[in-house]
Every structure is written in C-alpha cells, then in structure tokens.
Biopython code that builds the backbone (N, CA, C, O; Angstrom):
import numpy as np
from Bio.PDB.StructureBuilder import StructureBuilder

atoms = [
    (1, "MET", "N", (82.006, 53.955, -179.309)),
    (1, "MET", "CA", (81.082, 55.003, -179.709)),
    (1, "MET", "C", (80.272, 55.413, -178.481)),
    (1, "MET", "O", (79.754, 54.546, -177.778)),
    (2, "ALA", "N", (80.154, 56.664, -178.216)),
    (2, "ALA", "CA", (79.459, 57.170, -177.032)),
    (2, "ALA", "C", (77.949, 57.234, -177.286)),
    (2, "ALA", "O", (77.494, 57.437, -178.411)),
    (3, "VAL", "N", (77.199, 57.056, -176.211)),
    (3, "VAL", "CA", (75.751, 57.213, -176.265)),
    (3, "VAL", "C", (75.445, 58.643, -175.863)),
    (3, "VAL", "O", (75.883, 59.089, -174.803)),
    (4, "SER", "N", (74.720, 59.356, -176.668)),
    (4, "SER", "CA", (74.383, 60.738, -176.354)),
    (4, "SER", "C", (73.128, 60.790, -175.494)),
    (4, "SER", "O", (72.328, 59.854, -175.475)),
    (5, "ASP", "N", (72.972, 61.909, -174.778)),
    (5, "ASP", "CA", (71.756, 62.111, -174.004)),
    (5, "ASP", "C", (70.541, 62.082, -174.923)),
    (5, "ASP", "O", (69.483, 61.582, -174.541)),
    (6, "ASP", "N", (70.694, 62.623, -176.149)),
    (6, "ASP", "CA", (69.590, 62.617, -177.101)),
    (6, "ASP", "C", (69.189, 61.191, -177.450)),
    (6, "ASP", "O", (68.002, 60.888, -177.575)),
    (7, "GLU", "N", (70.165, 60.328, -177.604)),
    (7, "GLU", "CA", (69.872, 58.937, -177.948)),
    (7, "GLU", "C", (69.097, 58.257, -176.818)),
    (7, "GLU", "O", (68.134, 57.534, -177.071)),
    (8, "LEU", "N", (69.510, 58.485, -175.595)),
    (8, "LEU", "CA", (68.807, 57.893, -174.455)),
    (8, "LEU", "C", (67.403, 58.471, -174.329)),
    (8, "LEU", "O", (66.460, 57.741, -174.024)),
    (9, "SER", "N", (67.255, 59.762, -174.558)),
    (9, "SER", "CA", (65.932, 60.399, -174.512)),
    (9, "SER", "C", (65.016, 59.844, -175.600)),
    (9, "SER", "O", (63.842, 59.572, -175.350)),
    (10, "GLU", "N", (65.554, 59.680, -176.800)),
    (10, "GLU", "CA", (64.756, 59.125, -177.900)),
    (10, "GLU", "C", (64.315, 57.698, -177.576)),
    (10, "GLU", "O", (63.176, 57.317, -177.843)),
    (11, "MET", "N", (65.226, 56.914, -176.999)),
    (11, "MET", "CA", (64.865, 55.543, -176.626)),
    (11, "MET", "C", (63.780, 55.546, -175.559)),
    (11, "MET", "O", (62.853, 54.738, -175.618)),
    (12, "ALA", "N", (63.886, 56.458, -174.570)),
    (12, "ALA", "CA", (62.889, 56.533, -173.499)),
    (12, "ALA", "C", (61.522, 56.892, -174.067)),
    (12, "ALA", "O", (60.511, 56.326, -173.652)),
    (13, "ILE", "N", (61.482, 57.817, -175.003)),
    (13, "ILE", "CA", (60.211, 58.217, -175.616)),
    (13, "ILE", "C", (59.621, 57.069, -176.435)),
    (13, "ILE", "O", (58.415, 56.831, -176.379)),
    (14, "GLU", "N", (60.449, 56.360, -177.189)),
    (14, "GLU", "CA", (59.960, 55.213, -177.967)),
    (14, "GLU", "C", (59.400, 54.134, -177.047)),
    (14, "GLU", "O", (58.342, 53.568, -177.322)),
    (15, "GLU", "N", (60.105, 53.851, -175.961)),
    (15, "GLU", "CA", (59.622, 52.839, -175.003)),
    (15, "GLU", "C", (58.349, 53.309, -174.314)),
    (15, "GLU", "O", (57.456, 52.504, -174.048)),
    (16, "LEU", "N", (58.256, 54.610, -174.023)),
    (16, "LEU", "CA", (57.040, 55.150, -173.402)),
    (16, "LEU", "C", (55.856, 54.994, -174.352)),
    (16, "LEU", "O", (54.765, 54.613, -173.928)),
    (17, "ASP", "N", (56.067, 55.287, -175.635)),
    (17, "ASP", "CA", (54.989, 55.102, -176.613)),
    (17, "ASP", "C", (54.489, 53.660, -176.616)),
    (17, "ASP", "O", (53.283, 53.415, -176.665)),
    (18, "ALA", "N", (55.418, 52.709, -176.563)),
    (18, "ALA", "CA", (55.031, 51.293, -176.540)),
    (18, "ALA", "C", (54.303, 50.955, -175.246)),
    (18, "ALA", "O", (53.311, 50.226, -175.267)),
    (19, "ALA", "N", (54.782, 51.474, -174.123)),
    (19, "ALA", "CA", (54.148, 51.191, -172.835)),
    (19, "ALA", "C", (52.730, 51.763, -172.766)),
    (19, "ALA", "O", (51.837, 51.160, -172.172)),
    (20, "CYS", "N", (52.535, 52.930, -173.379)),
    (20, "CYS", "CA", (51.225, 53.584, -173.355)),
    (20, "CYS", "C", (50.255, 52.977, -174.363)),
    (20, "CYS", "O", (49.061, 53.273, -174.315)),
    (21, "ALA", "N", (50.734, 52.143, -175.266)),
    (21, "ALA", "CA", (49.873, 51.512, -176.270)),
    (21, "ALA", "C", (49.059, 50.356, -175.687)),
    (21, "ALA", "O", (48.154, 49.838, -176.341)),
    (22, "LEU", "N", (49.379, 49.961, -174.473)),
    (22, "LEU", "CA", (48.628, 48.884, -173.821)),
    (22, "LEU", "C", (47.179, 49.344, -173.643)),
    (22, "LEU", "O", (46.954, 50.456, -173.165)),
    (23, "PRO", "N", (46.200, 48.531, -174.008)),
    (23, "PRO", "CA", (44.801, 48.931, -173.833)),
    (23, "PRO", "C", (44.490, 49.198, -172.350)),
    (23, "PRO", "O", (45.060, 48.560, -171.465)),
    (24, "TRP", "N", (43.581, 50.145, -172.093)),
    (24, "TRP", "CA", (43.257, 50.556, -170.728)),
    (24, "TRP", "C", (42.941, 49.369, -169.808)),
    (24, "TRP", "O", (43.499, 49.314, -168.712)),
    (25, "PRO", "N", (42.081, 48.420, -170.192)),
    (25, "PRO", "CA", (41.788, 47.317, -169.261)),
    (25, "PRO", "C", (43.046, 46.531, -168.879)),
    (25, "PRO", "O", (43.198, 46.125, -167.727)),
    (26, "ASP", "N", (43.938, 46.319, -169.836)),
    (26, "ASP", "CA", (45.177, 45.594, -169.549)),
    (26, "ASP", "C", (46.107, 46.423, -168.667)),
    (26, "ASP", "O", (46.728, 45.897, -167.744)),
    (27, "MET", "N", (46.198, 47.729, -168.956)),
    (27, "MET", "CA", (47.050, 48.609, -168.166)),
    (27, "MET", "C", (46.557, 48.658, -166.719)),
    (27, "MET", "O", (47.353, 48.593, -165.782)),
    (28, "LYS", "N", (45.258, 48.772, -166.548)),
    (28, "LYS", "CA", (44.664, 48.827, -165.203)),
    (28, "LYS", "C", (44.928, 47.524, -164.452)),
    (28, "LYS", "O", (45.168, 47.540, -163.245)),
    (29, "ALA", "N", (44.886, 46.409, -165.156)),
    (29, "ALA", "CA", (45.075, 45.101, -164.524)),
    (29, "ALA", "C", (46.504, 44.894, -164.004)),
    (29, "ALA", "O", (46.713, 44.151, -163.045)),
    (30, "VAL", "N", (47.483, 45.549, -164.632)),
    (30, "VAL", "CA", (48.879, 45.339, -164.207)),
    (30, "VAL", "C", (49.397, 46.434, -163.278)),
    (30, "VAL", "O", (50.523, 46.340, -162.789)),
    (31, "THR", "N", (48.603, 47.461, -163.027)),
    (31, "THR", "CA", (49.043, 48.567, -162.173)),
    (31, "THR", "C", (48.764, 48.237, -160.717)),
    (31, "THR", "O", (47.656, 47.787, -160.424)),
    (32, "PRO", "N", (49.684, 48.426, -159.787)),
    (32, "PRO", "CA", (51.061, 48.879, -159.962)),
    (32, "PRO", "C", (51.970, 47.726, -160.368)),
    (32, "PRO", "O", (51.831, 46.600, -159.890)),
    (33, "TRP", "N", (52.899, 48.035, -161.257)),
    (33, "TRP", "CA", (53.807, 47.008, -161.765)),
    (33, "TRP", "C", (54.972, 47.677, -162.468)),
    (33, "TRP", "O", (54.869, 48.816, -162.921)),
    (34, "GLY", "N", (56.068, 46.966, -162.552)),
    (34, "GLY", "CA", (57.219, 47.461, -163.286)),
    (34, "GLY", "C", (58.104, 46.315, -163.717)),
    (34, "GLY", "O", (58.034, 45.219, -163.161)),
    (35, "ASP", "N", (58.926, 46.567, -164.694)),
    (35, "ASP", "CA", (59.897, 45.565, -165.117)),
    (35, "ASP", "C", (61.145, 46.269, -165.623)),
    (35, "ASP", "O", (61.116, 47.445, -165.987)),
    (36, "THR", "N", (62.229, 45.529, -165.636)),
    (36, "THR", "CA", (63.507, 46.032, -166.113)),
    (36, "THR", "C", (64.089, 45.001, -167.063)),
    (36, "THR", "O", (64.058, 43.802, -166.788)),
    (37, "PHE", "N", (64.621, 45.477, -168.181)),
    (37, "PHE", "CA", (65.255, 44.562, -169.127)),
    (37, "PHE", "C", (66.433, 45.259, -169.780)),
    (37, "PHE", "O", (66.523, 46.487, -169.779)),
    (38, "GLU", "N", (67.327, 44.471, -170.334)),
    (38, "GLU", "CA", (68.501, 45.012, -171.007)),
    (38, "GLU", "C", (68.213, 45.150, -172.497)),
    (38, "GLU", "O", (67.480, 44.352, -173.081)),
    (39, "GLY", "N", (68.799, 46.166, -173.092)),
    (39, "GLY", "CA", (68.641, 46.409, -174.514)),
    (39, "GLY", "C", (69.935, 46.971, -175.083)),
    (39, "GLY", "O", (70.947, 47.066, -174.388)),
    (40, "VAL", "N", (69.888, 47.339, -176.347)),
    (40, "VAL", "CA", (71.050, 47.884, -177.028)),
    (40, "VAL", "C", (70.646, 49.196, -177.692)),
    (40, "VAL", "O", (69.677, 49.247, -178.449)),
    (41, "ALA", "N", (71.398, 50.255, -177.402)),
    (41, "ALA", "CA", (71.162, 51.555, -178.024)),
    (41, "ALA", "C", (71.581, 51.490, -179.497)),
    (41, "ALA", "O", (72.390, 50.638, -179.865)),
    (42, "PRO", "N", (71.048, 52.368, -180.337)),
    (42, "PRO", "CA", (71.472, 52.378, -181.737)),
    (42, "PRO", "C", (72.988, 52.495, -181.914)),
    (42, "PRO", "O", (73.534, 52.043, -182.921)),
    (43, "SER", "N", (73.660, 53.098, -180.941)),
    (43, "SER", "CA", (75.119, 53.228, -181.018)),
    (43, "SER", "C", (75.836, 51.923, -180.684)),
    (43, "SER", "O", (77.054, 51.825, -180.840)),
    (44, "GLY", "N", (75.077, 50.912, -180.220)),
    (44, "GLY", "CA", (75.672, 49.621, -179.891)),
    (44, "GLY", "C", (75.978, 49.424, -178.420)),
    (44, "GLY", "O", (76.392, 48.335, -178.022)),
    (45, "ARG", "N", (75.784, 50.449, -177.601)),
    (45, "ARG", "CA", (76.053, 50.339, -176.169)),
    (45, "ARG", "C", (74.897, 49.637, -175.462)),
    (45, "ARG", "O", (73.739, 49.762, -175.860)),
    (46, "ASP", "N", (75.234, 48.895, -174.402)),
    (46, "ASP", "CA", (74.220, 48.209, -173.611)),
    (46, "ASP", "C", (73.516, 49.196, -172.684)),
    (46, "ASP", "O", (74.151, 50.028, -172.036)),
    (47, "VAL", "N", (72.196, 49.086, -172.637)),
    (47, "VAL", "CA", (71.388, 49.939, -171.773)),
    (47, "VAL", "C", (70.433, 49.066, -170.968)),
    (47, "VAL", "O", (70.176, 47.910, -171.306)),
    (48, "GLU", "N", (69.920, 49.654, -169.898)),
    (48, "GLU", "CA", (68.895, 49.021, -169.085)),
    (48, "GLU", "C", (67.643, 49.878, -169.225)),
    (48, "GLU", "O", (67.700, 51.102, -169.108)),
    (49, "VAL", "N", (66.520, 49.226, -169.476)),
    (49, "VAL", "CA", (65.250, 49.923, -169.651)),
    (49, "VAL", "C", (64.334, 49.509, -168.500)),
    (49, "VAL", "O", (64.103, 48.323, -168.264)),
    (50, "GLU", "N", (63.825, 50.504, -167.797)),
    (50, "GLU", "CA", (62.901, 50.236, -166.698)),
    (50, "GLU", "C", (61.562, 50.876, -167.031)),
    (50, "GLU", "O", (61.490, 52.050, -167.392)),
    (51, "ARG", "N", (60.502, 50.085, -166.904)),
    (51, "ARG", "CA", (59.145, 50.544, -167.209)),
    (51, "ARG", "C", (58.295, 50.382, -165.955)),
    (51, "ARG", "O", (58.332, 49.337, -165.306)),
    (52, "ARG", "N", (57.515, 51.434, -165.609)),
    (52, "ARG", "CA", (56.685, 51.391, -164.408)),
    (52, "ARG", "C", (55.265, 51.879, -164.723)),
    (52, "ARG", "O", (55.074, 52.868, -165.431)),
    (53, "TYR", "N", (54.287, 51.168, -164.186)),
    (53, "TYR", "CA", (52.883, 51.589, -164.229)),
    (53, "TYR", "C", (52.478, 51.833, -162.772)),
    (53, "TYR", "O", (52.473, 50.908, -161.961)),
    (54, "LEU", "N", (52.139, 53.087, -162.447)),
    (54, "LEU", "CA", (51.826, 53.463, -161.071)),
    (54, "LEU", "C", (50.502, 54.217, -161.025)),
    (54, "LEU", "O", (50.161, 54.934, -161.965)),
    (55, "TRP", "N", (49.751, 54.055, -159.929)),
    (55, "TRP", "CA", (48.534, 54.844, -159.767)),
    (55, "TRP", "C", (48.930, 56.291, -159.509)),
    (55, "TRP", "O", (49.791, 56.560, -158.671)),
    (56, "ALA", "N", (48.320, 57.206, -160.211)),
    (56, "ALA", "CA", (48.600, 58.632, -160.045)),
    (56, "ALA", "C", (47.860, 59.166, -158.824)),
    (56, "ALA", "O", (46.779, 58.686, -158.483)),
    (57, "HIS", "N", (48.447, 60.154, -158.175)),
    (57, "HIS", "CA", (47.782, 60.802, -157.044)),
    (57, "HIS", "C", (46.655, 61.705, -157.534)),
    (57, "HIS", "O", (45.597, 61.787, -156.910)),
    (58, "GLN", "N", (46.889, 62.372, -158.640)),
    (58, "GLN", "CA", (45.897, 63.265, -159.226)),
    (58, "GLN", "C", (45.931, 63.107, -160.731)),
    (58, "GLN", "O", (47.036, 63.061, -161.270)),
    (59, "PRO", "N", (44.872, 63.024, -161.438)),
    (59, "PRO", "CA", (43.526, 62.815, -160.934)),
    (59, "PRO", "C", (43.344, 61.356, -160.492)),
    (59, "PRO", "O", (44.000, 60.451, -161.008)),
    (60, "GLU", "N", (42.483, 61.159, -159.574)),
    (60, "GLU", "CA", (42.220, 59.823, -159.040)),
    (60, "GLU", "C", (41.795, 58.881, -160.166)),
    (60, "GLU", "O", (40.972, 59.238, -161.009)),
    (61, "GLY", "N", (42.364, 57.682, -160.170)),
    (61, "GLY", "CA", (42.035, 56.681, -161.174)),
    (61, "GLY", "C", (42.943, 56.697, -162.386)),
    (61, "GLY", "O", (42.887, 55.784, -163.210)),
    (62, "ALA", "N", (43.783, 57.723, -162.513)),
    (62, "ALA", "CA", (44.704, 57.798, -163.646)),
    (62, "ALA", "C", (45.946, 56.956, -163.349)),
    (62, "ALA", "O", (46.251, 56.644, -162.198)),
    (63, "ILE", "N", (46.643, 56.603, -164.414)),
    (63, "ILE", "CA", (47.856, 55.798, -164.295)),
    (63, "ILE", "C", (49.034, 56.613, -164.820)),
    (63, "ILE", "O", (48.977, 57.184, -165.909)),
    (64, "CYS", "N", (50.100, 56.654, -164.025)),
    (64, "CYS", "CA", (51.343, 57.300, -164.444)),
    (64, "CYS", "C", (52.242, 56.217, -165.035)),
    (64, "CYS", "O", (52.575, 55.240, -164.364)),
    (65, "VAL", "N", (52.623, 56.397, -166.277)),
    (65, "VAL", "CA", (53.522, 55.456, -166.948)),
    (65, "VAL", "C", (54.889, 56.130, -167.022)),
    (65, "VAL", "O", (55.015, 57.242, -167.534)),
    (66, "GLU", "N", (55.911, 55.448, -166.506)),
    (66, "GLU", "CA", (57.263, 55.993, -166.482)),
    (66, "GLU", "C", (58.224, 55.025, -167.153)),
    (66, "GLU", "O", (58.125, 53.811, -166.971)),
    (67, "VAL", "N", (59.146, 55.564, -167.923)),
    (67, "VAL", "CA", (60.179, 54.748, -168.563)),
    (67, "VAL", "C", (61.515, 55.438, -168.327)),
    (67, "VAL", "O", (61.646, 56.649, -168.506)),
    (68, "GLU", "N", (62.498, 54.648, -167.922)),
    (68, "GLU", "CA", (63.850, 55.161, -167.736)),
    (68, "GLU", "C", (64.801, 54.289, -168.545)),
    (68, "GLU", "O", (64.732, 53.062, -168.487)),
    (69, "VAL", "N", (65.689, 54.933, -169.300)),
    (69, "VAL", "CA", (66.717, 54.236, -170.070)),
    (69, "VAL", "C", (68.059, 54.745, -169.561)),
    (69, "VAL", "O", (68.307, 55.950, -169.549)),
    (70, "ARG", "N", (68.925, 53.825, -169.141)),
    (70, "ARG", "CA", (70.222, 54.226, -168.597)),
    (70, "ARG", "C", (71.306, 53.267, -169.062)),
    (70, "ARG", "O", (71.051, 52.097, -169.349)),
    (71, "LEU", "N", (72.509, 53.788, -169.128)),
    (71, "LEU", "CA", (73.648, 52.953, -169.482)),
    (71, "LEU", "C", (73.886, 51.936, -168.380)),
    (71, "LEU", "O", (73.805, 52.270, -167.198)),
    (72, "ILE", "N", (74.176, 50.705, -168.753)),
    (72, "ILE", "CA", (74.474, 49.679, -167.760)),
    (72, "ILE", "C", (75.815, 50.027, -167.116)),
    (72, "ILE", "O", (76.817, 50.239, -167.799)),
    (73, "GLY", "N", (75.805, 50.078, -165.801)),
    (73, "GLY", "CA", (77.023, 50.393, -165.069)),
    (73, "GLY", "C", (77.389, 51.865, -165.080)),
    (73, "GLY", "O", (78.454, 52.232, -164.582)),
    (74, "GLY", "N", (76.548, 52.707, -165.628)),
    (74, "GLY", "CA", (76.840, 54.137, -165.692)),
    (74, "GLY", "C", (75.781, 54.949, -164.981)),
    (74, "GLY", "O", (74.798, 54.413, -164.469)),
    (75, "ARG", "N", (75.997, 56.236, -164.958)),
    (75, "ARG", "CA", (75.048, 57.142, -164.307)),
    (75, "ARG", "C", (74.202, 57.903, -165.321)),
    (75, "ARG", "O", (73.225, 58.553, -164.950)),
    (76, "GLU", "N", (74.566, 57.828, -166.589)),
    (76, "GLU", "CA", (73.816, 58.537, -167.616)),
    (76, "GLU", "C", (72.477, 57.857, -167.849)),
    (76, "GLU", "O", (72.380, 56.629, -167.852)),
    (77, "GLY", "N", (71.445, 58.673, -168.045)),
    (77, "GLY", "CA", (70.140, 58.101, -168.317)),
    (77, "GLY", "C", (69.154, 59.169, -168.738)),
    (77, "GLY", "O", (69.448, 60.363, -168.693)),
    (78, "ALA", "N", (67.987, 58.722, -169.145)),
    (78, "ALA", "CA", (66.904, 59.620, -169.546)),
    (78, "ALA", "C", (65.593, 58.992, -169.100)),
    (78, "ALA", "O", (65.467, 57.769, -169.027)),
    (79, "GLU", "N", (64.622, 59.843, -168.803)),
    (79, "GLU", "CA", (63.328, 59.366, -168.330)),
    (79, "GLU", "C", (62.218, 60.061, -169.109)),
    (79, "GLU", "O", (62.340, 61.226, -169.489)),
    (80, "ALA", "N", (61.140, 59.330, -169.339)),
    (80, "ALA", "CA", (59.954, 59.881, -169.994)),
    (80, "ALA", "C", (58.738, 59.411, -169.202)),
    (80, "ALA", "O", (58.705, 58.283, -168.711)),
    (81, "LYS", "N", (57.739, 60.284, -169.081)),
    (81, "LYS", "CA", (56.543, 59.974, -168.296)),
    (81, "LYS", "C", (55.299, 60.400, -169.056)),
    (81, "LYS", "O", (55.327, 61.313, -169.881)),
    (82, "ALA", "N", (54.200, 59.705, -168.748)),
    (82, "ALA", "CA", (52.909, 60.075, -169.312)),
    (82, "ALA", "C", (51.825, 59.789, -168.272)),
    (82, "ALA", "O", (51.950, 58.862, -167.472)),
    (83, "LEU", "N", (50.778, 60.582, -168.292)),
    (83, "LEU", "CA", (49.627, 60.377, -167.416)),
    (83, "LEU", "C", (48.476, 59.887, -168.280)),
    (83, "LEU", "O", (48.042, 60.586, -169.195)),
    (84, "ILE", "N", (47.988, 58.701, -167.995)),
    (84, "ILE", "CA", (46.910, 58.094, -168.782)),
    (84, "ILE", "C", (45.614, 58.170, -167.963)),
    (84, "ILE", "O", (45.523, 57.630, -166.861)),
    (85, "HIS", "N", (44.624, 58.850, -168.530)),
    (85, "HIS", "CA", (43.340, 59.006, -167.846)),
    (85, "HIS", "C", (42.418, 57.845, -168.196)),
    (85, "HIS", "O", (42.471, 57.321, -169.308)),
    (86, "PRO", "N", (41.573, 57.442, -167.248)),
    (86, "PRO", "CA", (40.624, 56.374, -167.559)),
    (86, "PRO", "C", (39.665, 56.814, -168.669)),
    (86, "PRO", "O", (39.349, 57.998, -168.783)),
    (87, "PRO", "N", (39.209, 55.876, -169.474)),
    (87, "PRO", "CA", (38.282, 56.241, -170.553)),
    (87, "PRO", "C", (36.965, 56.782, -169.990)),
    (87, "PRO", "O", (36.540, 56.434, -168.888)),
    (88, "GLY", "N", (36.352, 57.631, -170.775)),
    (88, "GLY", "CA", (35.042, 58.143, -170.404)),
    (88, "GLY", "C", (35.137, 59.356, -169.644)),
    (88, "GLY", "O", (34.117, 59.921, -169.251)),
]
sb = StructureBuilder()
sb.init_structure("model")
sb.init_model(0)
sb.init_chain("A")
sb.init_seg("    ")
for serial, (resi, resn, name, xyz) in enumerate(atoms, 1):
    if name == "N":
        sb.init_residue(resn, " ", resi, " ")
    sb.init_atom(name, np.array(xyz, "f"), 0.0, 1.0, " ", f" {name:<3s}", serial, name[0])
structure = sb.get_structure()
C-alpha cells in the first residue's frame, strides 16, 4: 500500500500539534534541540519523524518548531512548521 503525500502531511501536522503542546518554560529549556524516531503511517509503511526546536531569527525570543515526516529509505516527505511567541 502506498503512502500518499496527504498522509505524510497529515502526520506532520499531527506531530507538530504535539510538539507545540509543550508548555513554554519546557520548550524554552530544550531549545535548540531535535530528535528523530521511527513510526508507522496509517497505511502501514515505516516512516521517520524528525522534530526540531530552534530559536527564530524574527521575532527575537520566539521558537520555530519544525516537524518532518519521511519514508524510511525514500525521498518522499512532508514538513510542517510553527512559530511560537514567548508569553506576554
């Protein structure tokens, strides 16, 4: 069964939502940081998920959260990003 671009995009958005749910103090404490882990797409194919927390260039103090989901051993993938502003 093939993995569609839509499936990879949906997975990237779901992972981004989870990554952005980290409370601000915890997110700030781990930035800059990233991790990669293997997962399984709903279609049953193996994927690699990479999550990154990076300091944004603009606005100063914001954190860029990036998630990439790609087929293991393949070139297909999808990426989702969010800019998280400090509270206040």
